[in-house]
DOTI-731869 format. One record per residue (C-alpha): residue number from 1; residue in one letter; x, y, z. Coordinates in pm, whole numbers, plus 50000, padded with zeros to 5 digits. Last residue first. Layout:
BEGIN
NUM:A:X:Y:Z
...
//
This chain:
BEGIN
200:A:83496:70731:18129
199:Y:83840:70886:18123
198:W:83990:71028:17805
197:S:84245:70967:17530
196:M:84347:71133:17204
195:Y:84623:71031:16959
194:H:84683:71232:16643
193:R:84664:71081:16294
192:T:84853:71248:16010
191:T:84623:71278:15706
190:L:84525:71647:15687
189:D:84870:71785:15766
188:T:85062:71903:16073
187:L:85250:72215:16182
186:Q:85311:72243:16555
185:Y:85158:72489:16802
184:T:85342:72615:17109
183:K:85170:72776:17407
182:G:85301:73072:17610
181:D:85024:73307:17494
180:H:85095:73227:17128
179:R:85379:73033:16971
178:V:85449:72898:16623
177:S:85602:72580:16481
176:R:85724:72437:16151
175:Y:85949:72713:16008
174:D:86080:72806:16350
173:V:85935:72978:16656
172:A:85710:73200:16445
171:T:85454:73420:16621
170:A:85083:73346:16661
169:R:84785:73571:16583
168:F:84451:73462:16726
167:S:84120:73297:16638
166:E:83851:73118:16837
165:D:83505:73088:16679
164:G:83530:72743:16526
163:L:83567:72631:16165
162:K:83461:72283:16054
161:E:83611:72283:15701
160:P:83956:72244:15854
159:A:83877:71890:15976
158:P:84199:71781:16142
157:V:84275:71414:16199
156:V:84181:71212:16507
155:Y:84295:70892:16675
154:T:84109:70723:16957
153:A:84124:70644:17323
152:M:83905:70496:17595
151:A:84095:70170:17528
150:L:83784:69955:17515
149:K:83730:70005:17139
148:D:84070:69852:17061
147:D:84130:69892:16689
146:V:84142:70271:16691
145:G:83920:70538:16539
144:V:83946:70792:16254
143:D:83761:71061:16447
142:R:83744:71390:16257
141:S:83857:71717:16406
140:G:83726:72072:16426
139:C:83879:72408:16351
138:A:84017:72695:16554
137:Q:84142:72992:16356
136:L:84509:73081:16329
135:V:84656:73410:16208
134:V:85019:73355:16122
133:T:85331:73550:16210
132:K:85691:73617:16102
131:P:85678:73694:15728
130:T:85301:73761:15740
129:V:85038:73492:15703
128:S:84661:73453:15680
127:V:84382:73215:15782
126:V:84595:72920:15894
125:V:84379:72638:16031
124:Y:84387:72541:16397
123:F:84353:72197:16556
122:D:84325:72107:16925
121:V:84425:71768:17064
120:N:84348:71646:17414
119:T:84530:71371:17601
118:Q:84402:71263:17942
117:D:84534:71273:18297
116:Y:84752:71580:18234
115:G:84641:71736:17907
114:W:84784:71885:17586
113:S:84838:71830:17215
112:R:84848:72144:17001
111:Y:84785:72145:16628
110:F:84864:72351:16319
109:V:84693:72330:15981
108:S:84782:72491:15648
107:G:84492:72657:15463
106:P:84669:72988:15419
105:K:85040:72915:15391
104:V:85312:72739:15588
103:I:85545:72525:15372
102:S:85715:72845:15259
101:D:85845:72833:14899
100:A:85675:73155:14785
99:A:85791:73342:15094
98:S:85518:73482:15322
97:F:85601:73249:15609
96:D:85954:73388:15619
95:V:86161:73218:15888
94:A:86537:73280:15893
93:A:86524:73527:16184
92:R:86315:73281:16385
91:Q:86577:73012:16330
90:D:86858:73248:16429
89:K:86673:73345:16748
88:S:86611:72980:16831
87:R:86978:72903:16773
86:R:87082:73190:17000
85:R:86837:73076:17269
84:S:86979:72723:17251
83:E:87331:72861:17273
82:R:87239:73059:17584
81:S:87086:72749:17744
80:A:87393:72542:17658
79:E:87612:72817:17808
78:M:87410:72812:18131
77:A:87430:72431:18148
76:S:87807:72443:18100
75:E:87836:72715:18367
74:V:87631:72500:18606
73:A:87847:72192:18545
72:K:88173:72389:18582
71:V:88050:72552:18903
70:K:87954:72214:19045
69:D:88287:72055:18957
68:L:88485:72351:19094
67:V:88294:72349:19424
66:A:88332:71973:19468
65:Q:88702:72000:19382
64:V:88757:72264:19650
63:A:88577:72051:19908
62:Q:88767:71736:19808
61:E:89096:71921:19856
60:P:88978:72062:20190
59:T:88916:71704:20306
58:R:88618:71492:20414
57:C:88352:71681:20221
56:C:88010:71817:20318
55:A:87742:71948:20086
54:Y:87525:72245:19994
53:L:87516:72305:19621
52:L:87297:72532:19409
51:P:87216:72722:19728
50:R:86864:72869:19767
49:K:86792:73237:19710
48:R:86876:73239:19343
47:D:86977:73530:19119
46:D:87327:73579:19264
45:H:87409:73210:19236
44:L:87550:73013:19527
43:V:87780:72714:19580
42:L:87844:72601:19939
41:V:88072:72333:20080
40:T:88097:72238:20449
39:H:88419:72064:20553
38:Y:88365:71742:20748
37:G:88541:71626:21066
36:R:88228:71519:21249
35:A:88238:71821:21480
34:D:88271:72055:21181
33:P:88590:72107:20984
32:D:88773:72444:20967
31:K:88834:72569:20614
30:A:88463:72606:20545
29:Y:88407:72597:20172
28:Y:88289:72857:19928
27:G:88169:72894:19567
26:R:88017:73199:19403
25:L:87837:73208:19070
24:G:87698:73528:18913
23:S:87817:73413:18571
22:E:88004:73730:18472
21:L:88073:73853:18826
20:S:88250:73526:18907
19:S:88356:73432:19259
18:V:88511:73087:19294
17:V:88699:72917:19579
16:V:88628:73165:19858
15:T:88749:73023:20188
14:V:88539:73052:20504
13:V:88723:73079:20835
12:P:88511:73139:21147
11:H:88270:72854:21071
10:M:87914:72840:21205
9:E:87843:73211:21165
8:Q:88019:73221:20831
7:L:87805:72935:20702
6:L:87488:73106:20824
5:E:87590:73430:20655
4:I:87663:73234:20335
3:A:87319:73072:20342
2:T:87141:73402:20402
1:M:86989:73499:20737
//
């Protein structure tokens, strides 16, 4: 049984406050109060099984306002997400790694920092470029140390002369970052220190 079917089963009269085909949002409230005197509020999205809002309000006016506030917040978040995707698309369209003035060129270095209970850093040197992609090859790192030797942490810089076996083609996100297999790699240089940590 869906959330709206359950609401209709519990309350004979369910009022539709919002129903938008464009956003896929639907908002309802139960016109008749429950045993405690509250009006049940429900906001749904066509693409989601669980309600975006399930609440109770003292008055019909509060119920309507709760629906409108939630719908407005969700629509704002959806528009922000769309705008972010548009900006990302525009940034990708503007990238040309093969241009003479591009800061990304063969020999440039990208890195990825990752880890849950420790911080790992992987470095990759650019082997070749096209307008929208780079071929990256794994390279080593050089430990530049920290002051506190008991911290189980250090700082490293890339060592592009120590080439590894892994290589792949990554696609531009913007002029300083690329993506491959769901992972993002950021442009760095040979002197910027990157934090690493580990457990004993």
